[in-house]
C-alpha positions, 0 to 999 in steps of 0.5 A, a space after each residue: 730816380 725811381 727805387 725798386 725793391 728786390 727780395 732775393 730769396 737765395 742766399 747764395 744769389 745774395 752772397 754772389 752779388 754782395 762778393 761781386 760789388 765788394 771785389 769791385 769796389 762798387 755798390 751793391 746797387 750798382 752791381 745790380 744795375 749793371 747785370 740788369 743792363 747787360 741781360 737786358 742788351 743795354 750793356 749797363 750805364 758804362 761810360 766810354 773812355 775819352 776819345 773811344 768814340 774817334 778810334 772808328 776813325 782813327 788809320 782809316 786813311 790809305 797810304 795813297 790817301 796820307 800821300 795825296 793829303 800831304 801832297 795838298 798841303 806841302 804848299 801851307 808847309 813853305 813860308 815865304 820869307 819875303 812875307 817876314 821881311 
């Protein structure tokens, strides 16, 4: 891990950074890294909530496609009584 030292000449900027850190419950370092990430277009290191990567696939089936799928798998819902005797 690389270390970088920042010298902030602007007391108002330091106060703002410390206030953001305190309000968010994050370290000063984490707040600064998030700001740098957002301003560089990288968006920081935000971890996606579980399952978010599947959101683009959820609900993408049309009603017609859903009906076709249900018809195709209907045979698997039938119980063969002879097999269970």
